[in-house]
N, C-alpha and C positions, 0 to 999 in steps of 0.2 A: 332243330330251330327251322323257321321259315320267315319269311318277309312282314308277315302281320305282327307275330311277335316282337320284331324287331319297331317297328312303328308304334304298337302299343307303347313298347318302352319309351319310347322318344317324345309320345305326348304326355306320358307320365310324368316323365324328369321336366320337361316345359311348364306344366302346370300344378306340379307339386300338390297334386290332390288326387287322390283316385276316385273320389265322386267327378269333379269336375273334366277330368279324362276319360272316365266312362263317357260322359256326355257328350265329348268332344267326338270319339270313337264313332259311333256311338254303340255302347254295348253295357251290360251291367257291371256293379261295380263286384261282383262277385265272380262273373268271369274273367274280368280283368287282374283282379288277385288272382286266380288263378293260372292265369297266362305267364304272370311274372312269376309265382312260385315255380312253375313248369321251368322257364330259363335260368332261374338260380340253381334249379337240382341238375340241369343240363351243365352250366359251366362250373358247377359246385361253388358258387359264391354266395355273398349277401351283397345283393344290390342296394338295398336301402335299410334305415335302420329302425327298429321297430320302437315303438313304447313313444315316442318323440309325438308333442302338441304337434309340433308343424313337420310335415314328410321331407326328408332329406336324406342324402345318398351316401354311400360308402365312397373309399376311393377306386374302389374296383367300378362301383357304380358309375360314376364321372368319367372313366376313361370305357367302359362298354357304350356310354351314352356316345361317345366321339365316334366309336366304330361306328355305331350304329347309324349315324350322320351320314358315314363316308359311305358304307354299305348300301343304304338306300339311296343316297344320291347316284350311285353308279347305276344300282339297279334301275331307277327312272333314266338314264341317259339309254343304256341298253334295250328299255322297252319303247322310248323314243326311235331307237336307230333300228328296231326291229320293225316298227309300225311303216317305216318309211320305206326300207327295204322292202316290205309286203306290198307296198303301193306300186313299186316298181322305180323308185327315184331315191336321190338322196339330197340333201338340200345343200346348197353350196354355200348359204351364209347362214350363220347360228349366233343369235344374239339372246342377249338374256337381260330381262329385265329386275331390277332390285324389289322385294317387297314392300308393298307400300307405296312405290312409284307408276307402276304400269295404269294404275287407276286414273293419273292425272290426265292419259293420252286415250284410255277407252270411254266409249265404243269407238270412234274416230281413227284410231289407228288402226284395227283390224279392215275395216270398211275401205279407208281411204289407201289403205297397203291393195287392198284388191282393185281397186279402180286405177291406180297409179303407177304401181311395179308387178313385177310376176312374180307375183306371192307363193307360186310354186317352187320357187328357188328360193325360201326364205322360211327359216324353222325359228319359232322365238318360244320365250317360258319366261315363269318368274320365277326366282330363288331369293333365300337370304342373301345379303351381299356378303359373308366370309362364303359361301358357297361359289359365285359368282366369279371371287378372287381365283379360287382353287380351278375354278375351269378354265379361266382364261389362262392361268399358267401351264395347263396340262391341256392347252389345246383344243379345248370342247367347245367353247365360246370365241367366235372373234371378235364380238365385244359386247361389253354389257353397260345397261343404262344406270348408273347409278347416283346417289347421292353428293360423293364426292371422290377424288383419284385416292384411293387406297394406297397407293406406294409410288409417288411421282419418280422415285427411280429406276420403277420397272416398265410403269404403266404411262403413254399419252393420253390426254384427255380434251376433248373435244366441248365445250360447253354446248348445253342443249338448251336449256333456261334457266334463268336465275327466277325460283319461285317463292313467291312471298307468303309471308306469315302472319295470321291474322289470330287473336285470341276470341273464343265465344263464351260469353258468363250470362248469368240469371239477369233477367230483366229488374231484379230487384238490385243489383248492382249499381253503383256510381258509375263507374265503365259505360252503364247502358247508355249513357248520354252521349257518347262519344262517337267518332266514326273514323277517325285514325287518331293514334300517338305514337309516341316513342316509349322504346323499351321501358327507360328509364321511370314511368310512370307507374311502372309494377312493383316498384321497390318495395312496398307492404304489404302486396298482395300474397295470397297462398295457391301454389299451382299445383293442379292435378293435373298427371300427365300420361298421355297415352303412348306407352310400348315405348321404353328405353332403349330398345335394343334399334331403332331406326336412328338415322342418321340427324333425322330433324333435332332430337333431344340434343345432342352434342352440338347443335348451331346454336341452339336455344341457351345451353346453357353459357357456351363460350360467350354471348353477345352480354348475358348479365355480366360476367365477370370482365369482360373489356372496358363496361360502363360503372365498372367500381362497386356491383351490388353482388351479394350472396344471394343466389335466387334462394326462394323457400318452397320445395317441392313437398308439399303437404303426403302426398300422396301419389305413386305410378302404379299403373294398371294397366294390362292389355282386356280389359272388361269393361265393354260401352256402357254396359248398365251400372254398373260401379261410378264411373266417372260422372255420367248423367245424374245419379243421385247427390252427389256432392254439387253437383253446379246447380240443381234445381233447388237444394237448402242453402244456396249462397254461399257454401264453404269455401270455394275456391274458382278459379277460372283454369281454362283450360287453352292449349294453343291447338292450333287446327290449319289442314292445308286448304287449297282452295277448292279442290274436287270434292271436298267431305262437307262444305259449308250448308249445299243443300237439303244436305239431311236432318237437319237440327230443325224441331219447331220453331219459328219464329214467334209466335204466341210466346213462348216461355224464354226464348233465349236472344243475345244479341251479338253481332260479330262486329269485332272491331280490330280494323288492319293497323299491324305494327308497322311504322313505317322505315325503321333503321336494322330490319333483320329477314334476311332472305337466307332461301337453302340453295345454293349451286346444284345442277343438276346435268350431268355429263356423259357422254359416250366414252366411256374408258377400252385401251386395249394396247396389247404389248407394243413396247416400241420399235420392235422389230416388224411388226406386223406392217403389211402394206396396204393402206384401204384401197378397195374395190371400189368399182365405179356402183354396185347396186348397193354397195354399202353409204356410201357418201349419200344416193338416193335415199334411204332409209333415214338418215341423220338428217336430211336436209325436209324431209316428211315432219319428221319428230319435230323439230325446230317450228315449223310452220303451224302444226296444230297448237304449239305451247302458246306461240305468238295469238294466235287466234281465240284461245281459251282460258289461257293461267294471266289475268290480270291482278 
């Protein structure tokens, strides 16, 4: 068993499709099937159900997925440490950005960090939020930049930014006449949501429920092209973070700010952790970038 096979299985599990997984890796579908079959032979277990129209995984497959995630995380951390050691240094400050939020600060953060902070003392990376929580508990990271405080009993959290949310709609949609609306205006809209694993999904869902609205998520996907197909055909609307607005064709789509929905972004750390001067400098830098660029 090698780490490439573990990564192949993780991609297969997350995409639920041999063809999508093969495109993501990339490799041939036949090569991927062979790799997964060799894993099953080595483990002497069945990882997924054959013959089903939609790919689904056995209980053993579910457990093996968690094993793969943990092993790959430790493997990446070991490689990071070895790289630091090979350069004759060990970063004194390790921070992790939740997936999806780092782009709110890039490319300004790396550039500004080089200019204003001793970046040789800092190591940063991006990870899914659940991995950051584990890393903080294990002492791998000093703090994580995340959408919310995952456990107020265990972690302290300093707000970095309150990130506003907008919707993106087809220019055929009646909402394309607006610039700002409350979320209550979306009562009858169908919502195509991009990546339900990210915290903004929970923020949006909670905002709807607080306004007495049951949201109509007509489709949830992590495929940008699928989302755009729905929007182009005016079959739904989608929420978007500030850093992604510029990616959409203004001749086809219109952006509308939602006045009463924000997603808090914070620097989370264990309550017993003592903030060092270097860490405070990084948090202050992130706040400044957010103030300048997230409007």
